[in-house]
mmCIF file of the N, C-alpha and C atoms, coordinates in Angstrom:
data_MODEL
# 
_entry.id   MODEL 
# 
loop_
_atom_site.group_PDB 
_atom_site.id 
_atom_site.type_symbol 
_atom_site.label_atom_id 
_atom_site.label_alt_id 
_atom_site.label_comp_id 
_atom_site.label_asym_id 
_atom_site.label_entity_id 
_atom_site.label_seq_id 
_atom_site.pdbx_PDB_ins_code 
_atom_site.Cartn_x 
_atom_site.Cartn_y 
_atom_site.Cartn_z 
_atom_site.occupancy 
_atom_site.B_iso_or_equiv 
_atom_site.pdbx_formal_charge 
_atom_site.auth_seq_id 
_atom_site.auth_comp_id 
_atom_site.auth_asym_id 
_atom_site.auth_atom_id 
_atom_site.pdbx_PDB_model_num 
ATOM 1   N N  . MET A 1 1  ? 0.843   -1.180 0.000   1.00 0.00 ? 1  MET A N  1 
ATOM 2   C CA . MET A 1 1  ? 0.000   0.000  0.000   1.00 0.00 ? 1  MET A CA 1 
ATOM 3   C C  . MET A 1 1  ? 0.892   1.248  0.000   1.00 0.00 ? 1  MET A C  1 
ATOM 4   N N  . SER A 1 2  ? 0.569   2.220  -0.834  1.00 0.00 ? 2  SER A N  1 
ATOM 5   C CA . SER A 1 2  ? 1.373   3.427  -0.910  1.00 0.00 ? 2  SER A CA 1 
ATOM 6   C C  . SER A 1 2  ? 0.736   4.546  -0.090  1.00 0.00 ? 2  SER A C  1 
ATOM 7   N N  . THR A 1 3  ? 1.564   5.439  0.360   1.00 0.00 ? 3  THR A N  1 
ATOM 8   C CA . THR A 1 3  ? 1.107   6.584  1.143   1.00 0.00 ? 3  THR A CA 1 
ATOM 9   C C  . THR A 1 3  ? 1.086   7.807  0.243   1.00 0.00 ? 3  THR A C  1 
ATOM 10  N N  . VAL A 1 4  ? 0.002   8.554  0.322   1.00 0.00 ? 4  VAL A N  1 
ATOM 11  C CA . VAL A 1 4  ? -0.126  9.782  -0.462  1.00 0.00 ? 4  VAL A CA 1 
ATOM 12  C C  . VAL A 1 4  ? 0.261   10.949 0.432   1.00 0.00 ? 4  VAL A C  1 
ATOM 13  N N  . ASN A 1 5  ? 1.173   11.765 -0.059  1.00 0.00 ? 5  ASN A N  1 
ATOM 14  C CA . ASN A 1 5  ? 1.637   12.916 0.704   1.00 0.00 ? 5  ASN A CA 1 
ATOM 15  C C  . ASN A 1 5  ? 1.107   14.185 0.033   1.00 0.00 ? 5  ASN A C  1 
ATOM 16  N N  . TYR A 1 6  ? 0.031   14.729 0.567   1.00 0.00 ? 6  TYR A N  1 
ATOM 17  C CA . TYR A 1 6  ? -0.557  15.930 0.003   1.00 0.00 ? 6  TYR A CA 1 
ATOM 18  C C  . TYR A 1 6  ? 0.195   17.159 0.485   1.00 0.00 ? 6  TYR A C  1 
ATOM 19  N N  . LYS A 1 7  ? 0.446   18.058 -0.434  1.00 0.00 ? 7  LYS A N  1 
ATOM 20  C CA . LYS A 1 7  ? 1.104   19.317 -0.090  1.00 0.00 ? 7  LYS A CA 1 
ATOM 21  C C  . LYS A 1 7  ? 0.050   20.336 0.313   1.00 0.00 ? 7  LYS A C  1 
ATOM 22  N N  . THR A 1 8  ? 0.461   21.279 1.142   1.00 0.00 ? 8  THR A N  1 
ATOM 23  C CA . THR A 1 8  ? -0.430  22.374 1.506   1.00 0.00 ? 8  THR A CA 1 
ATOM 24  C C  . THR A 1 8  ? -0.497  23.352 0.333   1.00 0.00 ? 8  THR A C  1 
ATOM 25  N N  . ASP A 1 9  ? -1.476  24.231 0.340   1.00 0.00 ? 9  ASP A N  1 
ATOM 26  C CA . ASP A 1 9  ? -1.578  25.256 -0.704  1.00 0.00 ? 9  ASP A CA 1 
ATOM 27  C C  . ASP A 1 9  ? -0.314  26.115 -0.726  1.00 0.00 ? 9  ASP A C  1 
ATOM 28  N N  . TYR A 1 10 ? 0.203   26.431 0.459   1.00 0.00 ? 10 TYR A N  1 
ATOM 29  C CA . TYR A 1 10 ? 1.412   27.244 0.539   1.00 0.00 ? 10 TYR A CA 1 
ATOM 30  C C  . TYR A 1 10 ? 2.594   26.533 -0.116  1.00 0.00 ? 10 TYR A C  1 
ATOM 31  N N  . GLU A 1 11 ? 2.737   25.235 0.140   1.00 0.00 ? 11 GLU A N  1 
ATOM 32  C CA . GLU A 1 11 ? 3.848   24.470 -0.445  1.00 0.00 ? 11 GLU A CA 1 
ATOM 33  C C  . GLU A 1 11 ? 3.745   24.423 -1.972  1.00 0.00 ? 11 GLU A C  1 
ATOM 34  N N  . ILE A 1 12 ? 2.543   24.270 -2.478  1.00 0.00 ? 12 ILE A N  1 
ATOM 35  C CA . ILE A 1 12 ? 2.341   24.257 -3.939  1.00 0.00 ? 12 ILE A CA 1 
ATOM 36  C C  . ILE A 1 12 ? 2.684   25.616 -4.526  1.00 0.00 ? 12 ILE A C  1 
ATOM 37  N N  . GLN A 1 13 ? 2.219   26.673 -3.872  1.00 0.00 ? 13 GLN A N  1 
ATOM 38  C CA . GLN A 1 13 ? 2.500   28.026 -4.356  1.00 0.00 ? 13 GLN A CA 1 
ATOM 39  C C  . GLN A 1 13 ? 3.997   28.316 -4.315  1.00 0.00 ? 13 GLN A C  1 
ATOM 40  N N  . GLU A 1 14 ? 4.657   27.923 -3.246  1.00 0.00 ? 14 GLU A N  1 
ATOM 41  C CA . GLU A 1 14 ? 6.090   28.140 -3.116  1.00 0.00 ? 14 GLU A CA 1 
ATOM 42  C C  . GLU A 1 14 ? 6.860   27.415 -4.223  1.00 0.00 ? 14 GLU A C  1 
ATOM 43  N N  . THR A 1 15 ? 6.499   26.175 -4.496  1.00 0.00 ? 15 THR A N  1 
ATOM 44  C CA . THR A 1 15 ? 7.146   25.410 -5.563  1.00 0.00 ? 15 THR A CA 1 
ATOM 45  C C  . THR A 1 15 ? 6.903   26.066 -6.922  1.00 0.00 ? 15 THR A C  1 
ATOM 46  N N  . ALA A 1 16 ? 5.679   26.504 -7.155  1.00 0.00 ? 16 ALA A N  1 
ATOM 47  C CA . ALA A 1 16 ? 5.350   27.149 -8.434  1.00 0.00 ? 16 ALA A CA 1 
ATOM 48  C C  . ALA A 1 16 ? 6.169   28.417 -8.643  1.00 0.00 ? 16 ALA A C  1 
ATOM 49  N N  . PHE A 1 17 ? 6.275   29.251 -7.601  1.00 0.00 ? 17 PHE A N  1 
ATOM 50  C CA . PHE A 1 17 ? 7.064   30.477 -7.732  1.00 0.00 ? 17 PHE A CA 1 
ATOM 51  C C  . PHE A 1 17 ? 8.539   30.175 -7.964  1.00 0.00 ? 17 PHE A C  1 
ATOM 52  N N  . GLU A 1 18 ? 9.059   29.154 -7.305  1.00 0.00 ? 18 GLU A N  1 
ATOM 53  C CA . GLU A 1 18 ? 10.452  28.763 -7.521  1.00 0.00 ? 18 GLU A CA 1 
ATOM 54  C C  . GLU A 1 18 ? 10.678  28.345 -8.974  1.00 0.00 ? 18 GLU A C  1 
ATOM 55  N N  . LEU A 1 19 ? 9.754   27.531 -9.504  1.00 0.00 ? 19 LEU A N  1 
ATOM 56  C CA . LEU A 1 19 ? 9.896   27.072 -10.890 1.00 0.00 ? 19 LEU A CA 1 
ATOM 57  C C  . LEU A 1 19 ? 9.754   28.225 -11.880 1.00 0.00 ? 19 LEU A C  1 
ATOM 58  N N  . LEU A 1 20 ? 8.781   29.095 -11.637 1.00 0.00 ? 20 LEU A N  1 
ATOM 59  C CA . LEU A 1 20 ? 8.609   30.252 -12.520 1.00 0.00 ? 20 LEU A CA 1 
ATOM 60  C C  . LEU A 1 20 ? 9.828   31.158 -12.473 1.00 0.00 ? 20 LEU A C  1 
ATOM 61  N N  . HIS A 1 21 ? 10.366  31.382 -11.293 1.00 0.00 ? 21 HIS A N  1 
ATOM 62  C CA . HIS A 1 21 ? 11.555  32.216 -11.157 1.00 0.00 ? 21 HIS A CA 1 
ATOM 63  C C  . HIS A 1 21 ? 12.729  31.600 -11.903 1.00 0.00 ? 21 HIS A C  1 
ATOM 64  N N  . LYS A 1 22 ? 12.887  30.291 -11.764 1.00 0.00 ? 22 LYS A N  1 
ATOM 65  C CA . LYS A 1 22 ? 13.988  29.593 -12.439 1.00 0.00 ? 22 LYS A CA 1 
ATOM 66  C C  . LYS A 1 22 ? 13.841  29.684 -13.951 1.00 0.00 ? 22 LYS A C  1 
ATOM 67  N N  . LYS A 1 23 ? 12.618  29.521 -14.454 1.00 0.00 ? 23 LYS A N  1 
ATOM 68  C CA . LYS A 1 23 ? 12.385  29.493 -15.902 1.00 0.00 ? 23 LYS A CA 1 
ATOM 69  C C  . LYS A 1 23 ? 12.306  30.890 -16.517 1.00 0.00 ? 23 LYS A C  1 
ATOM 70  N N  . LEU A 1 24 ? 11.654  31.829 -15.807 1.00 0.00 ? 24 LEU A N  1 
ATOM 71  C CA . LEU A 1 24 ? 11.403  33.154 -16.382 1.00 0.00 ? 24 LEU A CA 1 
ATOM 72  C C  . LEU A 1 24 ? 12.405  34.220 -15.960 1.00 0.00 ? 24 LEU A C  1 
ATOM 73  N N  . GLY A 1 25 ? 12.997  34.054 -14.797 1.00 0.00 ? 25 GLY A N  1 
ATOM 74  C CA . GLY A 1 25 ? 13.801  35.132 -14.230 1.00 0.00 ? 25 GLY A CA 1 
ATOM 75  C C  . GLY A 1 25 ? 12.891  36.053 -13.433 1.00 0.00 ? 25 GLY A C  1 
ATOM 76  N N  . MET A 1 26 ? 13.513  36.894 -12.614 1.00 0.00 ? 26 MET A N  1 
ATOM 77  C CA . MET A 1 26 ? 12.734  37.722 -11.686 1.00 0.00 ? 26 MET A CA 1 
ATOM 78  C C  . MET A 1 26 ? 11.831  38.725 -12.394 1.00 0.00 ? 26 MET A C  1 
ATOM 79  N N  . SER A 1 27 ? 12.336  39.435 -13.384 1.00 0.00 ? 27 SER A N  1 
ATOM 80  C CA . SER A 1 27 ? 11.520  40.487 -13.996 1.00 0.00 ? 27 SER A CA 1 
ATOM 81  C C  . SER A 1 27 ? 10.309  39.901 -14.735 1.00 0.00 ? 27 SER A C  1 
ATOM 82  N N  . ASP A 1 28 ? 10.478  38.801 -15.450 1.00 0.00 ? 28 ASP A N  1 
ATOM 83  C CA . ASP A 1 28 ? 9.337   38.193 -16.136 1.00 0.00 ? 28 ASP A CA 1 
ATOM 84  C C  . ASP A 1 28 ? 8.383   37.526 -15.153 1.00 0.00 ? 28 ASP A C  1 
ATOM 85  N N  . LEU A 1 29 ? 8.896   37.014 -14.030 1.00 0.00 ? 29 LEU A N  1 
ATOM 86  C CA . LEU A 1 29 ? 8.021   36.475 -12.988 1.00 0.00 ? 29 LEU A CA 1 
ATOM 87  C C  . LEU A 1 29 ? 7.132   37.579 -12.434 1.00 0.00 ? 29 LEU A C  1 
ATOM 88  N N  . ILE A 1 30 ? 7.717   38.732 -12.184 1.00 0.00 ? 30 ILE A N  1 
ATOM 89  C CA . ILE A 1 30 ? 6.933   39.869 -11.684 1.00 0.00 ? 30 ILE A CA 1 
ATOM 90  C C  . ILE A 1 30 ? 5.894   40.290 -12.714 1.00 0.00 ? 30 ILE A C  1 
ATOM 91  N N  . ARG A 1 31 ? 6.287   40.368 -13.979 1.00 0.00 ? 31 ARG A N  1 
ATOM 92  C CA . ARG A 1 31 ? 5.336   40.727 -15.034 1.00 0.00 ? 31 ARG A CA 1 
ATOM 93  C C  . ARG A 1 31 ? 4.197   39.722 -15.099 1.00 0.00 ? 31 ARG A C  1 
ATOM 94  N N  . PHE A 1 32 ? 4.509   38.433 -14.971 1.00 0.00 ? 32 PHE A N  1 
ATOM 95  C CA . PHE A 1 32 ? 3.485   37.387 -14.971 1.00 0.00 ? 32 PHE A CA 1 
ATOM 96  C C  . PHE A 1 32 ? 2.525   37.578 -13.801 1.00 0.00 ? 32 PHE A C  1 
ATOM 97  N N  . MET A 1 33 ? 3.060   37.822 -12.629 1.00 0.00 ? 33 MET A N  1 
ATOM 98  C CA . MET A 1 33 ? 2.220   37.990 -11.444 1.00 0.00 ? 33 MET A CA 1 
ATOM 99  C C  . MET A 1 33 ? 1.334   39.228 -11.545 1.00 0.00 ? 33 MET A C  1 
ATOM 100 N N  . GLN A 1 34 ? 1.793   40.261 -12.203 1.00 0.00 ? 34 GLN A N  1 
ATOM 101 C CA . GLN A 1 34 ? 1.025   41.496 -12.333 1.00 0.00 ? 34 GLN A CA 1 
ATOM 102 C C  . GLN A 1 34 ? -0.190  41.328 -13.246 1.00 0.00 ? 34 GLN A C  1 
ATOM 103 N N  . GLN A 1 35 ? -0.228  40.256 -14.026 1.00 0.00 ? 35 GLN A N  1 
ATOM 104 C CA . GLN A 1 35 ? -1.369  40.021 -14.903 1.00 0.00 ? 35 GLN A CA 1 
ATOM 105 C C  . GLN A 1 35 ? -2.591  39.566 -14.122 1.00 0.00 ? 35 GLN A C  1 
ATOM 106 N N  . TYR A 1 36 ? -2.385  39.110 -12.906 1.00 0.00 ? 36 TYR A N  1 
ATOM 107 C CA . TYR A 1 36 ? -3.466  38.553 -12.104 1.00 0.00 ? 36 TYR A CA 1 
ATOM 108 C C  . TYR A 1 36 ? -3.692  39.407 -10.868 1.00 0.00 ? 36 TYR A C  1 
ATOM 109 N N  . ASN A 1 37 ? -4.941  39.828 -10.692 1.00 0.00 ? 37 ASN A N  1 
ATOM 110 C CA . ASN A 1 37 ? -5.279  40.562 -9.478  1.00 0.00 ? 37 ASN A CA 1 
ATOM 111 C C  . ASN A 1 37 ? -6.672  40.167 -9.019  1.00 0.00 ? 37 ASN A C  1 
ATOM 112 N N  . LYS A 1 38 ? -6.974  40.472 -7.805  1.00 0.00 ? 38 LYS A N  1 
ATOM 113 C CA . LYS A 1 38 ? -8.253  40.075 -7.230  1.00 0.00 ? 38 LYS A CA 1 
ATOM 114 C C  . LYS A 1 38 ? -9.382  41.008 -7.640  1.00 0.00 ? 38 LYS A C  1 
ATOM 115 N N  . GLY A 1 39 ? -9.060  42.121 -8.254  1.00 0.00 ? 39 GLY A N  1 
ATOM 116 C CA . GLY A 1 39 ? -10.089 43.060 -8.653  1.00 0.00 ? 39 GLY A CA 1 
ATOM 117 C C  . GLY A 1 39 ? -10.579 43.870 -7.474  1.00 0.00 ? 39 GLY A C  1 
ATOM 118 N N  . TYR A 1 40 ? -11.714 44.482 -7.667  1.00 0.00 ? 40 TYR A N  1 
ATOM 119 C CA . TYR A 1 40 ? -12.261 45.326 -6.604  1.00 0.00 ? 40 TYR A CA 1 
ATOM 120 C C  . TYR A 1 40 ? -13.765 45.361 -6.745  1.00 0.00 ? 40 TYR A C  1 
ATOM 121 N N  . GLY A 1 41 ? -14.425 45.892 -5.773  1.00 0.00 ? 41 GLY A N  1 
ATOM 122 C CA . GLY A 1 41 ? -15.876 46.034 -5.825  1.00 0.00 ? 41 GLY A CA 1 
ATOM 123 C C  . GLY A 1 41 ? -16.579 44.748 -5.415  1.00 0.00 ? 41 GLY A C  1 
ATOM 124 N N  . ASN A 1 42 ? -17.882 44.746 -5.633  1.00 0.00 ? 42 ASN A N  1 
ATOM 125 C CA . ASN A 1 42 ? -18.717 43.603 -5.288  1.00 0.00 ? 42 ASN A CA 1 
ATOM 126 C C  . ASN A 1 42 ? -19.299 43.047 -6.579  1.00 0.00 ? 42 ASN A C  1 
ATOM 127 N N  . TYR A 1 43 ? -18.776 41.940 -7.020  1.00 0.00 ? 43 TYR A N  1 
ATOM 128 C CA . TYR A 1 43 ? -19.173 41.352 -8.296  1.00 0.00 ? 43 TYR A CA 1 
ATOM 129 C C  . TYR A 1 43 ? -20.671 41.062 -8.334  1.00 0.00 ? 43 TYR A C  1 
ATOM 130 N N  . VAL A 1 44 ? -21.216 40.537 -7.244  1.00 0.00 ? 44 VAL A N  1 
ATOM 131 C CA . VAL A 1 44 ? -22.635 40.166 -7.218  1.00 0.00 ? 44 VAL A CA 1 
ATOM 132 C C  . VAL A 1 44 ? -23.510 41.400 -7.395  1.00 0.00 ? 44 VAL A C  1 
ATOM 133 N N  . GLN A 1 45 ? -23.207 42.468 -6.667  1.00 0.00 ? 45 GLN A N  1 
ATOM 134 C CA . GLN A 1 45 ? -24.000 43.698 -6.802  1.00 0.00 ? 45 GLN A CA 1 
ATOM 135 C C  . GLN A 1 45 ? -23.860 44.294 -8.202  1.00 0.00 ? 45 GLN A C  1 
ATOM 136 N N  . ASP A 1 46 ? -22.635 44.333 -8.716  1.00 0.00 ? 46 ASP A N  1 
ATOM 137 C CA . ASP A 1 46 ? -22.407 44.882 -10.054 1.00 0.00 ? 46 ASP A CA 1 
ATOM 138 C C  . ASP A 1 46 ? -23.161 44.089 -11.113 1.00 0.00 ? 46 ASP A C  1 
ATOM 139 N N  . ARG A 1 47 ? -23.097 42.763 -11.018 1.00 0.00 ? 47 ARG A N  1 
ATOM 140 C CA . ARG A 1 47 ? -23.791 41.904 -11.977 1.00 0.00 ? 47 ARG A CA 1 
ATOM 141 C C  . ARG A 1 47 ? -25.296 42.121 -11.897 1.00 0.00 ? 47 ARG A C  1 
ATOM 142 N N  . ASP A 1 48 ? -25.818 42.201 -10.686 1.00 0.00 ? 48 ASP A N  1 
ATOM 143 C CA . ASP A 1 48 ? -27.257 42.419 -10.521 1.00 0.00 ? 48 ASP A CA 1 
ATOM 144 C C  . ASP A 1 48 ? -27.706 43.724 -11.172 1.00 0.00 ? 48 ASP A C  1 
ATOM 145 N N  . LYS A 1 49 ? -26.870 44.761 -11.087 1.00 0.00 ? 49 LYS A N  1 
ATOM 146 C CA . LYS A 1 49 ? -27.226 46.058 -11.687 1.00 0.00 ? 49 LYS A CA 1 
ATOM 147 C C  . LYS A 1 49 ? -27.361 45.952 -13.207 1.00 0.00 ? 49 LYS A C  1 
ATOM 148 N N  . TRP A 1 50 ? -26.351 45.363 -13.864 1.00 0.00 ? 50 TRP A N  1 
ATOM 149 C CA . TRP A 1 50 ? -26.400 45.347 -15.330 1.00 0.00 ? 50 TRP A CA 1 
ATOM 150 C C  . TRP A 1 50 ? -27.306 44.261 -15.868 1.00 0.00 ? 50 TRP A C  1 
ATOM 151 N N  . GLN A 1 51 ? -27.678 43.268 -15.063 1.00 0.00 ? 51 GLN A N  1 
ATOM 152 C CA . GLN A 1 51 ? -28.573 42.219 -15.542 1.00 0.00 ? 51 GLN A CA 1 
ATOM 153 C C  . GLN A 1 51 ? -30.033 42.474 -15.181 1.00 0.00 ? 51 GLN A C  1 
ATOM 154 N N  . LYS A 1 52 ? -30.283 43.520 -14.433 1.00 0.00 ? 52 LYS A N  1 
ATOM 155 C CA . LYS A 1 52 ? -31.637 43.811 -13.963 1.00 0.00 ? 52 LYS A CA 1 
ATOM 156 C C  . LYS A 1 52 ? -32.625 43.958 -15.120 1.00 0.00 ? 52 LYS A C  1 
ATOM 157 N N  . LYS A 1 53 ? -32.182 44.518 -16.219 1.00 0.00 ? 53 LYS A N  1 
ATOM 158 C CA . LYS A 1 53 ? -33.081 44.772 -17.350 1.00 0.00 ? 53 LYS A CA 1 
ATOM 159 C C  . LYS A 1 53 ? -33.438 43.513 -18.140 1.00 0.00 ? 53 LYS A C  1 
ATOM 160 N N  . TYR A 1 54 ? -32.720 42.400 -17.911 1.00 0.00 ? 54 TYR A N  1 
ATOM 161 C CA . TYR A 1 54 ? -32.946 41.193 -18.688 1.00 0.00 ? 54 TYR A CA 1 
ATOM 162 C C  . TYR A 1 54 ? -33.974 40.264 -18.048 1.00 0.00 ? 54 TYR A C  1 
ATOM 163 N N  . THR A 1 55 ? -34.764 39.645 -18.906 1.00 0.00 ? 55 THR A N  1 
ATOM 164 C CA . THR A 1 55 ? -35.649 38.557 -18.502 1.00 0.00 ? 55 THR A CA 1 
ATOM 165 C C  . THR A 1 55 ? -35.348 37.383 -19.419 1.00 0.00 ? 55 THR A C  1 
ATOM 166 N N  . VAL A 1 56 ? -35.861 36.232 -19.082 1.00 0.00 ? 56 VAL A N  1 
ATOM 167 C CA . VAL A 1 56 ? -35.651 35.070 -19.942 1.00 0.00 ? 56 VAL A CA 1 
ATOM 168 C C  . VAL A 1 56 ? -36.211 35.348 -21.333 1.00 0.00 ? 56 VAL A C  1 
ATOM 169 N N  . ASP A 1 57 ? -37.412 35.928 -21.392 1.00 0.00 ? 57 ASP A N  1 
ATOM 170 C CA . ASP A 1 57 ? -38.035 36.233 -22.685 1.00 0.00 ? 57 ASP A CA 1 
ATOM 171 C C  . ASP A 1 57 ? -37.203 37.236 -23.483 1.00 0.00 ? 57 ASP A C  1 
ATOM 172 N N  . SER A 1 58 ? -36.701 38.262 -22.817 1.00 0.00 ? 58 SER A N  1 
ATOM 173 C CA . SER A 1 58 ? -35.916 39.262 -23.550 1.00 0.00 ? 58 SER A CA 1 
ATOM 174 C C  . SER A 1 58 ? -34.619 38.656 -24.091 1.00 0.00 ? 58 SER A C  1 
ATOM 175 N N  . LEU A 1 59 ? -34.031 37.745 -23.351 1.00 0.00 ? 59 LEU A N  1 
ATOM 176 C CA . LEU A 1 59 ? -32.815 37.085 -23.832 1.00 0.00 ? 59 LEU A CA 1 
ATOM 177 C C  . LEU A 1 59 ? -33.100 36.201 -25.041 1.00 0.00 ? 59 LEU A C  1 
ATOM 178 N N  . PHE A 1 60 ? -34.217 35.444 -24.977 1.00 0.00 ? 60 PHE A N  1 
ATOM 179 C CA . PHE A 1 60 ? -34.585 34.620 -26.127 1.00 0.00 ? 60 PHE A CA 1 
ATOM 180 C C  . PHE A 1 60 ? -34.887 35.488 -27.343 1.00 0.00 ? 60 PHE A C  1 
ATOM 181 N N  . ASP A 1 61 ? -35.587 36.605 -27.141 1.00 0.00 ? 61 ASP A N  1 
ATOM 182 C CA . ASP A 1 61 ? -35.862 37.529 -28.250 1.00 0.00 ? 61 ASP A CA 1 
ATOM 183 C C  . ASP A 1 61 ? -34.582 38.052 -28.881 1.00 0.00 ? 61 ASP A C  1 
ATOM 184 N N  . GLU A 1 62 ? -33.633 38.409 -28.033 1.00 0.00 ? 62 GLU A N  1 
ATOM 185 C CA . GLU A 1 62 ? -32.364 38.936 -28.542 1.00 0.00 ? 62 GLU A CA 1 
ATOM 186 C C  . GLU A 1 62 ? -31.601 37.863 -29.323 1.00 0.00 ? 62 GLU A C  1 
ATOM 187 N N  . ILE A 1 63 ? -31.627 36.634 -28.843 1.00 0.00 ? 63 ILE A N  1 
ATOM 188 C CA . ILE A 1 63 ? -30.953 35.524 -29.531 1.00 0.00 ? 63 ILE A CA 1 
ATOM 189 C C  . ILE A 1 63 ? -31.606 35.299 -30.892 1.00 0.00 ? 63 ILE A C  1 
ATOM 190 N N  . GLU A 1 64 ? -32.938 35.276 -30.924 1.00 0.00 ? 64 GLU A N  1 
ATOM 191 C CA . GLU A 1 64 ? -33.652 35.062 -32.193 1.00 0.00 ? 64 GLU A CA 1 
ATOM 192 C C  . GLU A 1 64 ? -33.337 36.157 -33.189 1.00 0.00 ? 64 GLU A C  1 
ATOM 193 N N  . GLN A 1 65 ? -33.154 37.392 -32.737 1.00 0.00 ? 65 GLN A N  1 
ATOM 194 C CA . GLN A 1 65 ? -32.818 38.488 -33.640 1.00 0.00 ? 65 GLN A CA 1 
ATOM 195 C C  . GLN A 1 65 ? -31.434 38.295 -34.250 1.00 0.00 ? 65 GLN A C  1 
ATOM 196 N N  . GLN A 1 66 ? -30.543 37.635 -33.529 1.00 0.00 ? 66 GLN A N  1 
ATOM 197 C CA . GLN A 1 66 ? -29.197 37.414 -34.018 1.00 0.00 ? 66 GLN A CA 1 
ATOM 198 C C  . GLN A 1 66 ? -29.139 36.323 -35.095 1.00 0.00 ? 66 GLN A C  1 
ATOM 199 N N  . LEU A 1 67 ? -30.153 35.440 -35.112 1.00 0.00 ? 67 LEU A N  1 
ATOM 200 C CA . LEU A 1 67 ? -30.132 34.323 -36.051 1.00 0.00 ? 67 LEU A CA 1 
ATOM 201 C C  . LEU A 1 67 ? -30.580 34.686 -37.415 1.00 0.00 ? 67 LEU A C  1 
# 
């Protein structure tokens, strides 16, 4: 029987950064990391605002117009 050794999220992240640093170098690693951010605001509230005008019927009508 084999034993499975699960890594923590931190260990996986640490290994990934080490590999990226080794392959890309520091400046490209930083550029890569800058492409990803958590954003801001409240996604649920924002989505509710712009989707408020839509109904199932209006979406089907819009789809039919595109065909």
